[in-house]
N, C-alpha and C positions, 0 to 999 in steps of 0.2 A: 762296737759290738756288732756282729753280723745280724742281718734281719732274720726274723722268724715269721713265717707266713702260715695261715691256715690252709691256703691253697695257692699253688704256683702254676700258672699256665706257661708252658714252654713251646718253642717252635710255632709261633703264631704270628700272623700278619694282622696288624691293628689298623682299623679305620677309626681314628680317635674322634673325628668330626670336630676337631679344634682348628678349623681352617675356613677360608673364604670359599663357599660352595657356589657362588654365582658363576654362570657360564662365561667363558672367555669370549672375546670378540670373535665374530665369524672369520674363519681363515679362508684359504684358497680352495679348500675341498680336498687337498692332497692327504694321503694316508700318512700319519706321523711315523717316524722311526720308533723302534721299541724303546730306546732310552728316553725319547721325548714323551712317549705315551706313559712310561713309568713316572716321569717327573710330573705329568699332569695329574696322575692318581695321587702322588704324594701331596700335591698342592690342594686339590679339591677335597680330599678325604682326610687330610692330616695323617697320612699313612706312616706307619713304622713297621718295617719288614725285619725278619729275623729277630722278633721281639719276644719279650717275656713280660708277664704281669703278675705281681704278687698281691694277695688279698689277706687282710687281717681285720678281724672284728667287723666284717661285713662291708668294709670299704677298700678301695684300691690303695695299697700302701706303697707300691713301687711299680714303675712302668718305664720301659726303655728297651734297648737292644739286649738280647740275651747275653751277648759277650761282655756286657758291662755289669752284669749281676755282681754284687759284692762277694768277695771270697768268703766261704763259710756259710753262705745262705742256706737256711734250713726251712723245710715246709712239712706240715703234717700230711698234706696230700699234694700230689702233682698230677697234671694232665698234659700229656703230649698232644698238642693240637694238630700235629701232622701238617703244619704249614697252612692251615685253614685261615680264612679271614674271620676276625672278630669285630663286631661293632658294639656300640652301646646297646643295651636292651631297648627294644622298640617301645614307643609310648603312644597309645591311642588316646588322644586328648579330647575326643568328642564321640560319645556313644549313647544310645538309648536302649541298651541290650536287655534290660529287665522288663519283660512284658509277657503277656499271655495271648494266645490266639495267633492268627496270621491275617495277612491282607492280600491273599491270592486273588480274591474277587476284585479288589481295587486294581490289581495288576491287569486283570482281564479287561476291566473297563478302560484303563489307559490304553491298552493295546487296541481297543476299539475306537479310540480317538477322543475320549473324554479327558479333560484337563484335571490336574490335581485339585485346583480350586473348585471346579464344578462337582467333583466327587465329594469333596468336603462339605460343600453347600447342600448336597443331597443327603447328608447324614452318614456318609462313609468316612474314610480317612481316619484321623486320630480318634474320633468318637467310637469307632468299631473296636479299637484296641483298648480304649478306656473301659468299655463294658466288659470285655473279657478279663482285663487285669483286675478290675474291682471284684469280679466273681471268684477269681482264683484265690486259694489259700496261700499262705506263705510257702508251704512245702511244694505246692503245685507250681507256684511262680518260680521258685528256685530250681525245680526240676526242668522247667521249660527253658530257663535262662542259662543254666550252667553249661550246656553244650556250646552256646555261642561264645562264652568266655573261654572255654577250652580250645575252640578253634583259633581265637586270637593268640592264646598261649602257644599253640603248636607252631605258629608262624613267628615266634621270637618276641612276643610282647611280654614285658615285665611290669609295666604300669598301665592302668586303664582308668579312664574317667567314665563314670556311669551316671546318667541323669535319671531323675524321676520324670513325671509329666504325663503318665498314663493313669494316674489315680484321680487327680483333680479334686480331691477333698483331703483334709488333713490326715485322716487315718490311712488312706490308701497311698498317699504320697510317702508317708513315713514307712509304710510296708515295703514299698519299692526300694527305699534307701537301705532299710534293714537287710533285705534280701541281697542287694548289691554287695554290702559289706560281708555278708555270710558266704556267698559263693566265691568271692575273691579270696577270702581267708582259706577256704577249702582248696582252692586251686593254687595257692601259694603266690598269688599276684598282689602287687600293691595297688590299692584302689583309691580314687578320689571321687567322692560322691557329690553330685550337684542337684540342688532342688530346682525343679523346673515346673512349679505349680502354675505359672503363667505361660502355659503351653497352648491351651485352647480353652474355650468357654464350655464348662460342663452343662449337660442338658437341664439340670435343675436351676441353672442361672440363665437360661435362654432369654435374650433380650435385656439382660441386666449386667452388662460387663463391668460397670463401675462397682456394683455390689460385690461381684466376685473378686475383683482386685482388692477391695476393702477387706474381704474375708481372708484372702491370701496374706495381706500385710498384717492383719490383726491376729490371726490364728495360726496359719500354716508356717510362716517363716519363724515366728517366735517358738513354736513347738519343735521345729527341726533344730533350731539353735540351742534350745534348752536341753534337748536330748543328745546333742553333739553328733547328729546324723548327717549334717551337710557341711561340706568343705567350701561350697560356693553357692551362689544363687544365679539362675539364668532366666531369660524370658524370650518369648518369640514375638519380636516386633515386626509386624507384617500386616498387609491388608486383610489377610484371613486369620491374623493372630490378635495382637494387642497394639494399641496406639502408642505413640511416643510418650504421651503424657502418662498413660497407665504404666508404661515401663519405668518412667522416672519414679513413680510412686513405689513400685516394687523395689527398685534400687535403693531408695531412701530407707525402706524398711530393712533391707539387707545390711546397709551400712550401720543402722541403729543397733544391729545385733553382731556387728564386727565380722560380717561375712563378705568376702570379695565377690565381684559380679562378673558375669560373662553375658554375651548377647548373640542370639540368632538375628543376623542383620542383613538387610538388603538382598534377600534371596530371590524374591519374585518381583520386587519393585524397589526404586530408590526412595525409601522412606526416611533417609537421613540416619539410618541405624548405626552406621560406622561412626559418624560424628557424635551421636548420642553415647555410644559405648566409650569413645575416647574421653568425652566430657565427664563421664562417671569414673574414669580411671580403671576401666574394665581390664581384666587379665587378657581377654581375647574378644574379637568380633568374628563370627563364624558364618560362612557361606560367601557373602560379599559379591555375588554376581553383578549386582546393579549399583555397586558403590561408586560414587562420583570422585572426581579428582580432589574435591574439597574434603571428602570423607577419608581418602587415603592420606592426605596431608595431616588431617586431625589424628589419625592413628599413629603416624610417625611422631608427632609432637608429644603424644601421650605415652608412647612406648607400648602401645597395645598390640598384641600379636594378631595377625590375620590367619585364621584357620580355614583352609580350603577343603571342601567336601566333594570330591569328584564322583563319589558313588551316587549321591543324590542328583548331581548334574546329569550323569549317565542315565539313571533310572527314569528321570522325568523328561528326558530328551530335550534338555534345555539348549538354547543356542547362544545365550549371552554369557560369555566367559568372564570370570573375575578379572580385575585389572592387574594382572601379574606384572606387566612392565612398569606400571606406575608404582606398585608396591616395591619392586626392586629399586627403582630410581630414588624412592624416598627412604630406603633402608628399613622398611617394615619387615620384621621377621615373619616368614611364611611357614606355618605348620600345616600338616596334612592329617586327616583323620578318617576313619571309616564311616562315621555317622551311623553306625550299625543300628538299624531300626526296621520295623516291619513294613512300613509303607513306602518309603522313598529311597532306602539304601540298605537292603538286606544283605550286607557284606560284612564278613568277619575275618578279613585278611589285610594287614597293613601292606605287605608287598604288592598285593593286587591294586590297592588304591595308589601306591607309588607309581605303578605303571600307568594308571588312569591319569594321574596328575601330569605325567610327562606327555602322554599321548593327547589328552584333551585340553590341557592348560598350557603346555609348552615349557614345563619345568625341566631343568637338567636333572639327570639321575642323582647327582650329588646334592642338589637342592631338595630332591624328594627324600633322600635319606636324612638330611638335616631336618626336614619337616616332620619326621616321625621319631626324631631323637632330640637334638638340641633345642629346636624351636618348639616342639611339642611340650618339652619340660617347662619352658618359659610360659607357655600358654596355660599351664596349670599352677604357675607360681612356685615351681620346684627348682631350686638352685643346686640341689645335691646330686643331680643325675643329668643324662642327656649327652655327655661326652665321656671319653675315657681319660681320666686325669687323676693324679694322686689326691687323696682326700675325699673323693666322691664315692657315692654309693656303688657297690660292685654289682651292677646290673649289666650283663654281657650276653650277647647272642653270638654263637659260633656257627659259621655257615660253610656248606659244601659248595663253594663257588671259586672261580679263578680270579675274579676281580669284582670290586664292589658294585659296579654298574649293573651286574647281573640281577641284583635284587629288584631293580626297576624294569629291567629288560624283559624278563620272563613274565608270562601271564598266568598267575595261579600255580606256579611251580617252584616256589621258594623252598630251598632245602635247608632247614634249620637242623643242625647237627646236635647241638646241646645249648643249654641256657644256664647262666648263673644269675640267680635272683637273690639280691641282698647278701651275696657272698656264698650262697649255697648252690652247689652244682646239681643240675638236673640233667643227667645224661640222655634221658629219653623225654623230650618235651611232651607235655600233655597233648593228647590227640582228641579230636572231636568225637564226642560220644555218638554212638549209632542207635 
């Protein structure tokens, strides 16, 4: 019986991302012939040209060359893609985009030579955002945060992770998670919410970090789990954050409530965060600028994803790059995310951080695209998306580009033509609110 689709994409070039995206060995520097260049695109991006893709029930039901479509194929709707490139919908696997206020003054202080750690110690940094977020009503917090989510959507994002961490008490942490779910539903994006109550020490617990960690484990994590508001639990394990022992306590509480864990690890120093995340079976370890060779090996053994955050590296003018070569050598999946937040990465464009990852960290463009599709899905524990394949969720971004590398080549000029989210076509991707 011929297939029947809800939507059929015709005349499309597919970057399925079901391929080895690691860069090839360095060559002689000569310019490749056109056929060799095309073969390289096929290899790195899992390309299918002259393709069609059929969607039924929100999933990809058929994929292949258009000339191979079964006779008699029918579809309720068709889209002539005009030979545009399609990729999996982009996935931002690390954001803090629900917050109130801004940190422009912190930016001015850093421009004047102060360090992030010094600003935080003087009462700036995260504490500034905590005060504004606590003060904001749910409606005000949603109004402030929705434009950031819309900006991500306009650049091809279909799935976004949103952390709490600016409430630092149970009521306000849950408020952030509730707002994250609400604005994502309004925008038509799929969201994964992460409880990050162990982000910083709130002012009412000054000098009492053990008491605050006990509060998080006894009250905040159970409340988030009971209300079904958290898909995972995160912590900030750093010299200006929480110790390894405190992080282990938070992770133990998360496991007791059957919540997977993630970790901000080794951003400003080598505190053994990567190894700690690996030992806990974390979905991901994020930042990793100071991760040691032993930490990389631990990530590889555990199957934990490395999430690189070049926006924060750029904003903080860091010099210590994450160990990309070692991650490659050990086969650790490398994801990339915006880290959208008010203090250290006020960025809401995945194509922009793809460019940063290539320019600042030395990733190949295909690695960068895998980092915001296939590897980002794995960092969120999502096996149903991140590549274009039959049986997977129909999240697709359609681009006005001539080749996939353009997504990482241009700086802030990604041209997203249309997006399919969960099988539903959005011809005009959401634009940033003004």
